N, C-alpha and C positions, 0 to 999 in steps of 0.2 A: 504494500500500500504506500502511495506517495504521500509524504508528509506535506502539510500546508506550506512550510517554509521553502521546501524544495520546489513545490509547484509554483510558488511565487517567483523564485529565482528563474525558473525555466521560462515562465511567461515574460519576465523582464528581458531575458536574453533573446527570446524569440521576437519580442517587439522591437528591440534594437536592431536585430538582423534585418527585419522587414523594412524598418525605417531607412537603414543604410542602402538596401537594394532599391527602394523607391527613390531616394535622393540620387543614387547613381544613374537611374533611368532618366530622371528629369535632367540631370547634368549632361548626359549623353545626347538628349534631344536638343538642348540649347547649343551644345558644341557642334552638332551636325550641320547647323545652318552656316556658320562661318567656314567650317571645313569644306562644305560643299561648294561655297563661293570661291574659296582658294583653289580647289580642284578645277572648277570651271575656268577660272582666269588663267591657270597654268596650262590647260589643255585646249581651250577654245570650245569645250563641250557645250552643247545646247545653244550655240550661237554666241557664247560669251566672248567678248573681245579680250585681247591680251595687252599688258602694259609694258612699254619699252622705255629705255632711258635715252635712246638716240635712234636716228634713222638707220636703215640697213646699209647705206653707202652704195647700193646697187640700184640703178633705175632702168627699167625695161621700156621698150616702145609700146608694149601692149597697154591699152587703156580700158578702164571700166568706169561705169557711172555709179557714183555713190549717192543714194537718195537719203533724205533725213526726215525723221518723224519725231514729234513731241507730244506727250500726254501728261495729264495731271490726275492724281487720285488722292482725294481727301485734303487738298491744300487750296486755300483761296488765292491761287496764282493763275496768271496767264503764262503759258510756256510754249515756245514754238521755235523752229529753226529760222535763222535769218535768210537762208537760201534753201530752195527746194532740193537742189542736187548740184553736184560738181562732177566734172570728168577728170580723172587722175590717172597718171601712169603708175604701174606697179613699182613700189619702192620709193615713190616720190612723196616727201612730207608735205602735207597740206593743212592749212588752218581754216576752220569755218567757225561760225558763231551761232549760239542759241540766245534767244531773248526771253527774259523773265520779268514779270511784274507781280508784286504783292498787292492784291486788290483790297486787302482788309485794312482795318484801322489799328492793327497790332502787329508786332514783330513776329515773324514766322520763320521756321527753319525746315528746309527740305533736303532730301537725299535722293539721288538718281539711281534707278535700276536701268540697265541697258542690255541690249543684245543686237546681233546682226543676223539678217536673213539673206540668203539661205543659211541654215545652221552650220553647214560645212565651211563657211567662210570665216567663222569666228576665230579659228586657230591662225589665220593669216592677217587678221585685222588688228593692228597695233596702235595703241594710243600713247603719245609722248606727254601730252598735257591735256587735262580734262577736268571740268568742274565736277565730274562724277567721282573724282578721287577724294573729295571732301564734302562735308555738309555745307549747305548754302543758307545763310541767314539774310533775310531782307527786312528792312524797316517798313513801317506802314507806307504803302503806295510807292515804294521804291522800285525803280526799273533799272535793270542791268543787262549788259551783254556778257556772255560767258563763252570763252574760247575752247575749242577742241582741236588739238593738233594730232594728226594720225598719218599712217601710211599703210598700204596693203603690201604685204611681203611679196618679193619677187617669186618666192616658192609657190605662190598661188598659181603661177603659170605651169607648174609641173604636175598639178593635181588633175588627174584624168576626168574626174566627175565635174570639174569646174571649167573644162575646156570651152564649153558653149555658154558660160555665164558672162553676161555683158553688163549686168547691173546688180547692185546689192543695196540693202537698206539698213541704215544705222538708226535704231530707235531708242528713245529715252522715255521713261515714265518717272515723274517726280512724286514722291510720297512724303508725308510728314516724317521728320527725323524722330528717332526713338526718344531722344531727350531734347526737346525744343530749346532749352536754355544752353545746351552744349554747343559751342561754336567751333569745336575742333574735331578732326577725325584723322586717324593715322598720324598724329603728331604734326599735322600741317595746318596753317591758317585757313579759315573758311574762304576768304576772298582770294581768288586766283589772280595772278598777275595778268593784266590785260582787261580785267573787269572794268566797266565804265557805265555811267549813267546814260540811258538811252536818249537820243536827241528828240524823239517824238513818241507819242503814246501808242501802245500796242493796239 
C-alpha cells in the first residue's frame, strides 16, 4: 500500500515533469518561427529572398523584368511601390523605392514580410539594402520613401526551370510590429539611410 507521503511526492514529481514537457513544447513552437525564417532566407525556400553584403561582381546581358507589389495588414498605413516594374540585367545592382504613409493620429511601427514569385527565384534574388531588414516607425501622418537595393544572381541563368522566365514579382506585406514601442531590430536603427519625406501625398 502506498503511503500518503509517498503518493504526495510522486504527484509532485509527476506534475513537475509534465510542466517541464509543456514548457519545452511551447518553447519549441516559438523557436520554430525564427528558425524557419532563417532557413528560408538561407535557402530561398518558398520564395524567400536572400540577403547579401555586396553585388556579385558579374553582370550578364540577359534581362528580366522585376515587378513590385505592396500590401498592408492591420496597420493604418498606405504602402505601395514607387514604380510598377524595372528591367534589370542578371547580376546588376538596382535600387527602387517603396512609399509609406501613416494615416493615423498616433505613432505606429510596422514590419515587412516579403517573398518573390515564382518561388524558384527566391534563392537567386539578393537584397543588399532593404527597409525589411528593420522595423519601421512612422509618426502621425508621416510619409517616407524606403529604398530596396537588390540584384538577381547570374546563377539564375543556369537554372533549367527558369530558362523561359522573363518576369518575377517582389512582394511586401506590412504588418504591425510585435512591440510597437520597439524601434530597433537586429541591432540596427529603424530608419534606413536614404529614407526621406515624400514630396507629395500618396
